[in-house]
C-alpha positions in Angstrom: -81.1 49.8 29.5 -79.1 50.6 25.9 -81.1 49.1 22.8 -79.1 47.3 19.8 -80.8 47.0 16.1 -79.8 44.3 13.4 -80.9 45.5 9.9 -80.9 42.8 8.1 -78.1 41.9 5.1 -80.0 41.5 2.0 -79.6 37.9 -0.2 -80.1 34.4 1.4 -76.2 32.9 2.4 -76.4 29.0 2.3 -72.7 28.4 2.3 -72.0 30.4 5.5 -72.0 28.5 8.8 -75.2 30.1 10.7 -72.0 31.9 12.9 -70.4 33.5 10.0 -73.3 34.5 8.4 -74.2 36.8 11.3 -77.1 39.6 10.5 -77.8 37.4 7.2 -80.2 35.0 6.1 -79.1 31.4 5.9 -82.7 29.6 5.4 -85.4 30.9 3.4 -89.3 29.6 1.7 -91.4 32.2 -0.2 -90.2 35.3 0.2 -88.3 38.3 -1.7 -85.7 41.0 -1.7 -87.1 44.8 -2.5 -85.1 47.8 -1.9 -82.2 45.6 0.7 -85.4 45.0 2.6 -87.1 41.5 2.6 -91.0 41.0 2.2 -93.5 38.3 1.5 -93.4 36.7 -1.8 -96.7 37.8 -4.3 -99.2 34.6 -4.4 -101.0 33.2 -7.1 -104.3 31.7 -8.4 -105.4 29.8 -10.9 -105.9 30.8 -14.4 -109.0 28.9 -15.5 -110.6 25.6 -13.7 -109.2 23.1 -16.1 -107.0 20.7 -14.7 -105.1 18.7 -16.7 -104.4 14.9 -16.6 -101.0 14.9 -17.1 -97.7 17.2 -16.2 -97.3 20.7 -18.6 -94.0 21.0 -19.8 -94.9 24.6 -21.8 -97.1 28.1 -21.9 -97.4 30.4 -24.2 -99.3 33.6 -24.6 -100.5 35.3 -27.4 -103.2 37.3 -29.5 -104.4 37.2 -32.5 -105.7 39.2 -35.0 -108.6 40.2 -33.4 -107.0 40.7 -30.1 -108.4 37.6 -28.6 -105.5 36.7 -25.7 -104.4 32.9 -26.2 -102.7 30.7 -23.3 -101.1 27.1 -24.9 -100.4 24.4 -23.0 -98.1 21.5 -23.8 -98.7 19.0 -21.2 -97.1 15.1 -21.6 -100.4 14.1 -23.0 -102.1 17.0 -25.0 -101.7 20.2 -26.8 -104.1 22.6 -26.0 -105.3 26.1 -26.0 -107.4 28.7 -23.3 -109.5 31.6 -24.3 -112.0 33.5 -22.4 -111.7 31.1 -19.6 -112.7 27.7 -21.8 -110.1 25.2 -22.6 -110.0 23.3 -25.9 -107.7 20.3 -26.5 -105.9 20.4 -29.7 -103.5 18.1 -29.2 -101.9 16.0 -32.4 -103.3 12.5 -34.1 -101.3 10.4 -35.4 -102.8 6.8 -37.0 -100.0 4.1 -37.2 -100.4 1.3 -40.4 -98.2 -1.6 -41.1 -99.5 -2.6 -44.9 -98.1 -4.6 -47.3 -96.5 -3.1 -50.0 -99.7 -1.9 -52.4 -98.8 1.1 -54.7 -98.9 2.5 -58.3 -96.6 3.9 -60.1 -96.7 6.0 -63.5 -93.4 6.3 -65.7 -92.6 9.7 -65.8 -95.0 10.7 -63.1 -94.3 11.4 -59.5 -97.3 10.8 -58.6 -97.8 7.6 -56.5 -100.5 5.7 -55.8 -100.9 4.0 -52.5 -104.0 1.5 -51.5 -104.3 1.2 -47.9 -107.7 -0.5 -47.0 -110.2 2.0 -44.7 -107.5 4.6 -45.2 -109.8 7.6 -45.7 -108.0 10.4 -45.4 -108.3 14.0 -47.3 -105.9 16.5 -48.5 -105.4 18.2 -44.7 -103.4 15.2 -43.8 -100.0 13.8 -44.4 -98.2 10.1 -44.3 -95.0 9.7 -43.0 -93.0 6.4 -44.4 -91.3 4.9 -41.9 -90.0 2.6 -43.5 -88.4 3.6 -46.9 -90.3 2.2 -50.3 -89.2 1.7 -53.1 -92.1 1.1 -56.6 -91.2 2.0 -60.0 -87.5 3.4 -59.4 -88.8 5.6 -56.4 -87.9 5.4 -52.5 -90.3 6.5 -50.9 -89.3 7.9 -47.2 -90.3 10.4 -44.5 -93.4 12.7 -45.2 -95.5 13.3 -47.6 -98.8 15.6 -47.8 -101.7 14.0 -48.5 -102.5 15.6 -53.1 -105.9 13.5 -53.5 -108.2 11.5 -51.5 -109.5 8.2 -54.2 -111.7 7.0 -52.0 -111.6 4.9 -48.5 -109.1 2.7 -49.9 -107.0 4.7 -51.6 -104.9 8.3 -52.2 -102.2 9.4 -54.0 -99.5 11.5 -53.0 -96.1 13.2 -54.6 -92.9 11.4 -54.9 -89.6 14.0 -55.0 -89.0 12.0 -58.4 -91.0 11.1 -61.4 -91.3 7.2 -61.7 -89.5 5.1 -64.4 -91.3 2.6 -64.7 -95.8 2.2 -64.6 -96.1 -0.2 -61.5 -99.5 -1.7 -60.3 -99.4 -2.6 -56.5 -96.0 -3.1 -55.8 -93.8 -2.1 -53.6 -90.3 -3.6 -51.5 -89.1 -2.8 -48.0 -84.9 -2.9 -47.6 -83.7 -6.3 -46.8 -80.7 -6.1 -44.0 -78.2 -9.5 -44.7 -75.4 -10.3 -41.8 -72.1 -12.1 -42.0 -71.4 -13.3 -38.2 -68.1 -11.9 -37.0 -68.5 -8.9 -39.6 -68.8 -5.5 -39.4 -70.4 -4.7 -42.7 -74.1 -5.1 -43.6 -75.7 -5.7 -46.7 -78.6 -3.8 -48.0 -81.1 -4.7 -50.4 -83.3 -2.0 -51.8 -84.4 -1.9 -55.7 -83.0 1.5 -56.8 -81.8 2.7 -54.3 -79.3 5.5 -55.8 -76.4 5.4 -53.6 -72.9 6.0 -53.8 -70.0 5.7 -51.8 -69.6 7.7 -49.0 -73.8 8.7 -49.1 -75.4 8.5 -45.7 -78.5 6.1 -45.7 -81.3 6.7 -42.8 -83.2 4.2 -41.4 -85.8 5.0 -39.4 -87.3 1.9 -37.8 -85.1 -0.3 -36.0 -84.4 -3.5 -37.2 -82.5 -6.4 -35.6 -80.4 -9.1 -37.9 -77.7 -11.0 -37.1 -77.5 -9.4 -32.8 -77.6 -6.0 -34.4 -79.7 -2.7 -33.8 -79.6 -1.0 -37.6 -81.6 2.2 -37.1 -80.4 5.5 -37.3 -78.1 7.7 -39.8 -74.7 4.9 -41.4 -72.5 5.9 -44.2 -72.8 3.9 -47.5 -69.2 1.8 -47.5 -69.5 0.3 -50.8 -72.5 -0.3 -53.9 -72.6 -4.0 -55.1 -75.5 -3.1 -57.5 -78.4 -0.9 -58.2 -80.6 -3.1 -56.1 -77.6 -4.1 -53.1 -75.6 -1.4 -51.1 -73.2 -2.0 -48.0 -72.8 -0.1 -44.3 -70.7 -0.7 -42.1 -71.8 -1.0 -38.3 -70.3 -0.5 -34.8 -70.2 -3.9 -33.5 -70.0 -7.7 -35.1 -72.5 -9.3 -36.3 -72.9 -12.7 -34.0 -74.8 -14.7 -37.0 -75.3 -14.9 -40.1 -78.8 -13.3 -40.9 -81.4 -12.3 -43.2 -83.8 -10.2 -42.2 -86.5 -7.4 -43.8 -86.9 -4.2 -42.2 -90.7 -4.5 -40.4 -91.2 -7.7 -41.1 -91.8 -7.1 -44.7 -94.7 -4.4 -44.2 -94.8 -0.9 -44.8 -94.9 0.8 -41.7 -97.1 4.3 -41.8 -97.6 7.3 -39.9 -101.0 9.1 -41.0 -100.5 12.7 -39.0 -104.7 13.2 -38.5 -105.9 16.8 -39.1 -109.0 17.0 -38.0 -111.0 20.3 -39.3 -113.2 21.9 -42.0 -114.3 19.2 -44.7 -112.0 18.5 -47.5 -112.7 20.6 -50.7 -114.3 19.1 -53.2 -116.9 16.9 -51.6 -119.4 17.1 -53.9 -121.5 15.2 -56.5 -118.5 13.6 -59.5 -116.1 14.2 -56.6 -116.3 10.9 -55.2 -117.5 7.3 -55.8 -121.5 7.9 -56.4 -123.7 8.5 -52.9 -120.6 10.0 -51.0 -121.6 13.3 -50.6 -124.5 15.8 -51.5 -125.6 16.3 -54.6 -123.3 20.0 -55.7 -121.6 21.2 -52.7 -121.5 17.6 -50.8 -122.2 16.4 -47.2 -119.2 16.1 -45.2 -118.9 13.0 -43.7 -117.6 12.6 -40.3 -113.8 13.5 -39.7 -111.5 10.4 -39.4 -109.3 10.9 -36.5 -106.3 9.4 -34.9 -104.8 9.2 -31.1 -103.6 12.5 -29.0 -99.5 12.0 -29.6 -97.8 12.2 -25.9 -94.5 14.0 -25.5 -92.1 14.2 -23.1 -91.4 18.0 -23.8 -92.4 21.3 -26.1 -91.3 23.9 -26.9 -94.0 26.6 -28.0 -93.8 29.9 -30.3 -96.2 32.3 -31.6 -95.7 33.2 -35.5 -98.4 36.4 -35.7 -101.4 34.7 -34.8 -100.1 31.3 -35.6 -99.1 28.8 -32.4 -96.2 27.0 -34.1 -95.9 24.1 -31.6 -92.4 20.8 -31.5 -92.9 18.2 -29.6 -89.9 17.2 -28.1 -88.5 14.8 -30.8 -91.3 14.9 -33.1 -92.2 16.8 -36.2 -93.6 20.9 -35.6 -97.1 21.7 -35.8 -99.1 25.1 -36.5 -102.9 26.1 -35.9 -104.2 29.0 -36.7 -107.0 30.5 -34.6 -109.5 31.4 -38.2 -108.3 28.2 -40.1 -111.5 25.8 -38.6 -108.8 22.8 -37.8 -109.7 21.0 -34.5 -105.9 19.6 -34.3 -102.7 21.5 -34.6 -101.6 19.9 -37.7 -98.0 19.0 -39.2 -95.9 21.6 -40.9 -94.5 18.8 -43.6 -92.4 20.5 -45.3 -89.9 21.0 -42.1 -87.9 19.1 -40.5 -89.6 16.0 -38.9 -87.4 15.0 -35.6 -86.5 18.4 -33.2 -85.5 18.9 -30.3 -86.9 22.6 -30.2 -87.8 25.0 -32.1 -87.8 29.3 -31.6 -88.1 32.4 -34.0 -85.4 34.5 -34.4 -85.3 37.9 -34.9 -84.1 40.5 -36.9 -85.3 38.4 -40.0 -88.4 36.1 -38.8 -86.9 33.4 -39.2 -88.2 29.8 -37.7 -85.0 28.0 -36.2 -85.1 24.0 -35.2 -82.5 22.9 -33.3 -81.6 19.3 -32.7 -83.1 19.2 -36.5 -83.3 16.4 -38.9 -81.8 15.1 -41.6 -82.7 12.6 -44.2 -85.5 12.2 -41.3 -83.7 11.2 -38.6 -83.0 13.5 -35.5 -79.2 14.9 -35.4 -78.6 16.4 -32.1 -75.9 19.1 -33.2 -77.9 20.3 -36.2 -79.4 23.9 -37.0 -81.5 24.3 -39.6 -83.3 27.3 -40.0 -86.5 27.8 -42.6 -87.0 31.0 -45.5 -87.4 34.6 -44.1 -91.1 34.8 -43.4 -92.1 31.6 -44.0 -91.6 28.7 -41.2 -93.4 26.0 -44.2 -90.5 26.4 -46.7 -87.0 25.2 -45.1 -85.5 23.8 -49.2 -82.3 25.6 -49.8 -81.7 27.1 -52.7 -80.2 30.5 -54.7 -84.0 32.4 -54.1 -84.4 30.9 -50.7 -82.7 32.2 -47.0 -83.6 28.5 -45.2 -80.4 26.7 -44.5 -77.9 24.3 -42.1 -75.4 24.3 -40.0 -73.9 21.9 -37.6 -72.2 22.8 -34.6 -68.7 21.6 -34.9 -68.1 21.1 -30.7 -70.1 19.2 -28.1 -72.5 16.6 -28.0 -75.5 17.6 -28.3 -77.4 21.0 -28.3 -79.6 21.0 -25.6 -81.4 24.2 -26.1 -82.3 28.1 -28.0 -83.5 30.9 -27.8 -83.8 34.4 -29.3 -81.7 36.6 -26.7 -81.7 40.5 -26.6 -79.3 40.8 -29.2 -78.9 37.7 -30.8 -79.9 34.1 -31.2 -78.1 31.7 -28.8 -77.8 28.1 -28.9 -76.5 25.8 -26.0 -74.5 22.9 -26.4 -74.0 20.2 -23.3 -70.5 22.1 -23.4 -70.8 25.6 -24.4 -73.0 28.3 -26.1 -72.9 30.3 -29.5 -73.7 33.0 -30.6 -76.1 33.0 -34.3 -76.3 36.4 -35.6 -77.8 37.3 -39.0 -75.8 38.3 -42.0 -77.5 37.7 -44.6 -77.1 35.5 -47.5 -75.4 33.9 -48.8 -74.1 32.4 -45.7 -77.9 33.6 -43.8 -76.4 32.7 -40.7 -73.1 33.3 -38.6 -72.1 31.1 -35.9 -69.4 32.1 -32.9 -68.7 30.4 -30.2 -68.8 33.0 -27.4 -68.6 30.7 -23.9 -66.9 27.4 -22.9 -67.7 25.4 -19.8 -70.9 27.2 -19.2 -73.3 24.9 -21.3 -77.2 24.3 -20.9 -78.4 22.0 -17.8 -81.5 21.7 -19.1 -83.5 22.7 -22.4 -85.6 25.3 -20.7 -82.8 26.3 -18.0 -82.3 29.6 -19.9 -84.5 33.2 -19.5 -84.2 36.2 -21.2 -84.6 39.6 -19.0 -84.2 43.0 -19.9 -80.6 43.2 -21.6 -79.8 39.8 -20.5 -79.7 36.1 -20.5 -79.3 34.0 -17.7 -79.1 30.5 -17.8 -77.9 27.4 -15.1 -75.4 25.0 -16.1 -74.2 22.0 -14.9 -72.2 23.2 -11.7 -72.7 27.8 -12.2 -75.1 30.2 -13.2 -74.0 32.0 -16.0 -75.2 35.7 -17.4 -74.7 37.3 -21.3 -75.6 40.5 -21.3 -75.5 43.1 -24.2 -72.1 44.7 -24.9 -70.4 41.8 -22.7 -69.3 38.3 -22.4 -70.3 35.3 -20.9 -69.3 35.6 -16.7 -70.9 33.1 -14.0 -73.2 34.8 -11.8 -71.6 34.3 -8.1 -74.7 31.8 -6.2 -74.5 32.1 -2.5 -77.0 29.9 -2.1 -75.2 27.2 -4.4 -74.9 24.0 -1.6 -78.8 23.9 -2.4 -79.7 23.5 -5.5 -76.4 22.0 -6.9 -76.0 19.1 -4.0 -80.0 18.7 -3.9 -80.2 18.0 -7.6 -82.1 15.2 -9.0 -79.6 14.5 -11.9 -81.7 12.1 -13.8 -84.4 14.7 -14.2 -82.2 17.8 -15.1 -84.5 18.4 -18.4 -87.1 19.1 -16.4 -85.9 22.0 -14.8 -87.6 25.5 -15.4 -86.2 29.2 -15.8 -88.8 31.6 -15.0 -88.8 35.7 -15.5 -90.6 37.6 -12.8 -89.4 41.6 -15.1 -92.4 42.8 -13.1 -89.8 42.6 -9.6 -86.5 41.9 -11.2 -86.2 38.1 -10.7 -85.2 34.9 -12.4 -86.2 31.9 -10.9 -85.3 28.1 -11.5 -87.3 25.7 -10.7 -85.2 22.3 -10.3 -86.4 18.9 -9.1 -84.5 18.1 -5.7 -82.6 14.5 -4.7 -84.9 12.7 -3.5 -88.3 13.9 -4.6 -90.8 12.8 -7.1 -88.4 13.7 -10.2 -91.0 17.1 -10.9 -89.1 20.8 -10.1 -90.5 20.9 -6.6 -87.5 23.7 -5.4 -86.8 26.5 -6.0 -83.8 28.9 -6.3 -84.5 32.7 -7.3 -81.7 35.3 -8.1 -82.6 39.3 -8.0 -80.8 40.7 -11.1 -80.4 44.1 -9.7 -80.0 43.2 -6.0 -77.6 40.8 -6.8 -79.4 38.4 -4.2 -80.1 34.7 -3.8 -82.9 32.9 -1.8 -84.5 29.6 -2.2 -87.4 27.7 -1.5 -90.1 25.1 -2.3 -92.6 25.2 -4.9 -93.6 23.3 -7.7 -93.7 24.8 -10.8 -93.2 22.9 -14.2 -93.5 25.1 -16.2 -92.9 29.5 -16.9 -94.3 32.2 -18.9 -93.3 36.3 -17.7 -95.9 39.0 -18.6 -97.2 38.4 -21.5 -100.6 39.5 -22.9 -102.2 37.7 -20.0 -100.8 40.0 -17.4 -98.9 39.1 -14.4 -96.9 35.5 -15.0 -98.1 32.4 -15.3 -96.6 29.0 -13.8 -98.5 25.3 -14.2 -98.0 23.7 -10.9 -97.6 19.2 -10.5 -101.5 19.1 -10.0 -102.0 19.7 -13.4 -103.4 23.2 -12.3 -102.5 27.1 -14.3 -101.8 29.7 -12.2 -101.3 33.7 -12.3 -98.7 34.9 -9.6 -98.5 38.5 -8.2 -102.2 38.7 -8.0 -102.9 37.8 -4.5 -101.4 37.4 -1.6 -102.4 33.8 -1.1 -101.4 30.2 -2.3 -104.9 30.4 -3.9 -107.5 31.0 -2.0 -104.9 29.3 0.8 -102.6 31.5 3.7 -98.9 31.2 2.3 -96.1 30.2 4.6 -93.5 32.8 4.2 -90.5 32.2 6.3 -86.7 33.2 7.1 -84.4 32.6 9.9 -81.5 34.2 10.5 -77.5 33.2 10.8 -76.5 33.8 14.3 -75.9 37.7 15.6 -73.8 38.8 18.6 -75.4 41.8 20.7 -72.5 42.3 22.3 -68.2 42.1 22.7 -65.8 39.2 23.9 -66.9 37.2 26.7 -70.8 38.9 28.6 -73.7 37.2 27.6 -76.1 39.8 26.9 -79.7 39.4 28.0 -82.6 40.4 26.0 -85.5 41.5 27.6 -87.7 43.6 25.4 -87.5 43.3 21.4 -89.1 45.9 18.9 -90.1 44.8 16.3 -90.5 46.8 12.9 -92.6 46.1 9.7 -94.8 47.1 7.3 -98.4 45.3 8.0 -99.8 45.0 4.9 -99.4 47.1 1.5 -99.7 50.6 0.7 -103.4 52.1 1.5 -104.1 49.2 2.3 -105.4 47.1 5.1 -102.0 46.8 8.2 -103.5 43.6 9.7 -100.7 41.1 9.0 -99.9 38.7 11.8 -96.4 38.2 11.5 -94.9 35.2 14.4 -90.8 35.9 15.4 -89.2 32.8 16.8 -86.0 33.1 18.6 -82.7 30.6 18.8 -80.6 31.5 21.4 -77.3 29.6 22.0 -73.8 30.3 23.4 -71.9 28.4 21.2 -71.8 27.9 17.6 -72.0 24.2 18.1 -75.0 24.4 20.9 -78.6 22.7 20.8 -80.7 25.9 20.3 -83.0 27.7 23.4 -86.0 28.6 21.7 -88.0 31.7 22.3 -91.5 31.9 20.7 -93.1 32.2 18.1 -94.6 35.2 19.2 -97.7 36.7 17.9 -96.9 40.4 16.3 -99.0 43.1 14.6 -98.8 46.9 14.1 -100.1 47.1 17.8 -97.6 44.9 19.3 -94.4 47.5 20.5 -92.6 45.4 21.5 -91.8 41.5 22.8 -91.1 40.6 26.2 -88.0 37.7 25.7 -86.0 37.8 28.5 -83.4 35.5 27.1 -79.6 35.4 27.7 -76.8 34.2 25.3 -74.4 34.9 23.4 -75.7 34.1 19.9 -79.0 35.0 18.5 -80.6 33.9 15.9 -84.5 35.0 14.6 -87.1 33.1 12.5 -89.9 34.8 10.9 -93.1 33.1 9.7 -96.8 34.2 8.9 -99.3 31.7 8.2 -102.4 34.2 7.9 -104.9 34.6 5.1 -104.6 37.6 3.0 -102.2 39.3 4.7 -98.6 41.1 3.5 -95.6 42.0 4.9 -92.0 43.5 4.8 -89.1 43.9 7.2 -87.6 47.0 8.8 -85.1 47.5 11.3 -85.6 44.7 14.3 -84.3 46.4 18.0 -83.4 44.8 21.5 -83.5 46.2 24.5 -80.0 44.5 25.7 -77.9 45.0 28.7 -74.7 42.8 29.8 -75.6 39.7 32.0 -72.2 38.5 33.6 -69.6 36.0 31.4 -69.5 32.0 31.5 
């Protein structure tokens, strides 16, 4: 009897029908392609034993000046790092207090004393005024580092301007007046300093006259030094007067839990507070750990920089002695995310704040080599640029040749040009916006990303082009569009692969499915595996991913799924072993596999199942599964049919396999 062979076409094609996808692969799970051959995917094991109780959204590997490696973990309920197999919580902490305005100013001095009973802050802390406060001719709004602690009940800050009056225990917050049927709102705030055309920012939402005042507004009229007018998109439903926050000042303390503050000795504070000479440190005040829907992480040398989505930028250094990440009080206070841009070392914040309110299209950047300097002046290179098209910035990163900013519509190149403009911005691709903030990845000289309905690549020396996707149906017809922000691009430079983990429709909202692209072979495959965060090979070794179970796993370190057997599988489309109307009869199948790693045990057990039909729409007749090992020369199958599909899978522990050229002993067996 003659033999026929089937060498499988590399890649998975889920677009074609099984009969059209002859000798191709139609379904897959936990496999990859290498040199055009399909093999079992590399396994994983726990990076360390700790489990995070809330979903992990970001990871970063870096090393300090003493060659100690760290893994930063940004979860919805925590920020932590792992080193030496031990986890350490460094989640930023805040305290929110509403107080009756009680502030002291001195004429011609920018120093403001804040009287807040029990505040007990120190010079490492920062206070954020969520409500504007007018006192002594000064408007307080936004973040202020604590300049001095004056005891447990008061402290001082430095305002941007000097006071024009001496005030004791004073201060007022904005008062809003609406008139029924009008779009205009009068705002009473002493010494507001606005002119027509200015932008007024209100950080704390206030409900008045059926309207909600929150965000940025243009000043349309100035009635007096204490009253200005703004317009709203809607008519007021009633005439009303309401004070912001019920007349109280809303203070948010960013608490730094760290070393004893300087100046805690005898004579510095009140009698008995602190030891004689050097002082006895008091237990540090703690706050409430912040929560975040997402994080962006980067390292500035040995310093970890972390930004919760919509929040400020935090810093943590291994040698600073702080047990929590601390706020960079001079940076934008509300951001979509951050990254460090090259060739100059500049910290970039996208969807950054202006007047402490996030602007969805604003890009801001720090001075060269100083992530704490954001003041725009003739002696700094700090600056900003507002993307002129689109609705919002979705994400940004430093690419191989330039920084990239994605909106919902397009991708922009952000290229360093030096003073006076610092950066030049160019729209380099349209109709290719980013679907989620971490749906992009750098691999080799190119950047790959997932858009709303396609995949794209930007290569060095070339433009943006779409990447044809043979598994398009699998992802875009089965995507949970309410949770696209959780999509994660996962580069694996060891195997020239980019994987996108995404939340499937009808799932739990987490990224539990994946599609994978081999950039060398230009092949796709797909499967089921949950990963909520990812980093490529780093100082920590092979790629690391986070599971929905709160554990962190290192990949390509094992043939198994963290001490459990993996379940890799693939199934071909239908192929014909004879032409015309003949129905072939197959009595032998000669398997061809590698049954283990090079130089290792060749002990894998592969299960092969055959699905046979006479016509594409028939219900398949199933033969198998047949267990195949290296010692099995052939399978005695004895089946008859016009079209055949093969399923190959394994369930054994500690094994590896790669498919070669499968042959069939076949003969014609009549017609139908």
